[in-house]
C-alpha positions in Angstrom: -13.9 -45.8 98.9 -17.4 -45.9 99.7 -17.7 -49.7 98.5 -14.2 -50.4 99.6 -15.9 -52.4 103.2 -18.7 -54.7 100.8 -15.7 -55.7 98.7 -13.8 -56.6 101.7 -17.0 -58.4 103.0 -17.8 -60.7 100.3 -14.2 -61.5 100.4 -13.4 -62.8 103.8 -17.3 -64.4 103.4 -16.7 -66.5 100.2 -15.5 -69.9 100.7 -11.9 -70.2 99.8 -12.1 -72.6 96.3 -9.1 -75.3 96.3 -6.2 -75.3 93.8 -6.9 -77.5 90.6 -4.2 -79.9 90.7 -1.2 -80.4 88.5 -3.1 -82.9 86.6 -5.8 -80.9 85.8 -3.6 -78.2 84.7 -1.9 -80.0 82.3 -5.1 -81.6 81.2 -6.6 -78.0 80.7 -4.5 -75.7 80.5 -3.2 -74.7 76.8 -0.3 -77.5 76.7 -2.2 -80.3 76.2 -4.4 -79.4 72.7 -1.2 -76.6 71.2 1.1 -79.7 71.7 -1.5 -81.7 69.0 -1.1 -78.7 67.1 2.3 -80.2 66.9 1.8 -83.5 66.8 -0.7 -82.9 63.8 1.2 -80.8 61.5 4.2 -83.5 62.1 2.1 -85.9 61.3 0.7 -85.1 58.6 3.1 -82.1 56.7 6.7 -82.9 57.8 7.1 -86.6 58.3 5.2 -87.5 54.2 7.6 -84.7 52.8 10.3 -86.4 54.5 9.5 -89.0 53.5 8.9 -88.6 49.7 12.5 -87.0 50.2 14.3 -89.6 51.6 12.7 -92.2 48.4 14.1 -89.2 45.3 17.9 -89.3 48.0 17.9 -93.8 47.3 16.6 -93.2 43.9 18.6 -91.1 42.8 22.0 -93.1 44.5 20.8 -95.8 42.4 20.2 -95.1 39.0 22.4 -96.8 37.0 23.2 -97.7 32.7 20.0 -98.6 30.5 17.4 -97.6 33.4 14.4 -95.6 31.9 13.5 -92.7 33.6 11.6 -89.8 33.8 12.5 -85.8 34.0 10.8 -83.0 36.0 10.1 -81.6 32.6 8.8 -84.9 31.2 11.5 -86.2 29.1 11.2 -90.1 29.2 14.3 -91.6 28.2 17.7 -94.4 28.9 20.2 -93.5 30.8 23.3 -93.4 29.1 25.4 -92.2 30.6 26.1 -91.4 34.8 28.2 -88.8 36.3 28.2 -87.5 39.7 26.3 -84.0 39.3 25.4 -84.8 35.3 23.2 -87.9 33.5 22.9 -88.4 29.8 20.1 -89.1 28.8 18.8 -91.1 25.4 15.7 -89.5 24.4 15.8 -91.2 20.8 18.0 -92.8 18.5 21.7 -91.0 18.8 19.3 -87.7 20.4 21.4 -87.2 23.4 20.2 -84.7 26.1 22.6 -83.6 28.8 20.1 -83.5 32.6 20.8 -82.5 36.1 20.6 -85.6 38.1 18.5 -83.5 40.5 15.9 -83.8 37.7 15.5 -87.1 37.5 11.8 -88.1 39.3 10.8 -91.3 38.7 11.7 -95.1 37.0 9.7 -95.2 33.7 7.8 -98.2 33.3 6.7 -97.4 29.7 8.9 -99.1 27.4 9.4 -102.3 30.5 5.3 -102.7 29.3 5.5 -102.0 25.6 8.2 -104.8 25.2 6.1 -107.1 27.9 3.0 -107.0 25.5 5.4 -107.6 22.5 
């Protein structure tokens, strides 16, 4: 109660500051840094991951017999049979293994470069 009159007097004497415009509130508020953070997260993490997943899906769709491939386990082999979910790889003469299609990671260029050198 003692300082109530002083507070009212100081409040009345201070000039009223102009309200910031909507543009100032958007630019200097927390929205812009948050939006930039979300955009950076998308650009550096999600976009490359979805691009790589799309390329892998396209690779699996284009597999055919006699393609040389590398599996996730590191096996190198030539495709002998192509099924919907299972692929039969020939990893050595008369040695065949069954591999899930999703475990094929890349096309191999090892056999092709050796054939070119000969």
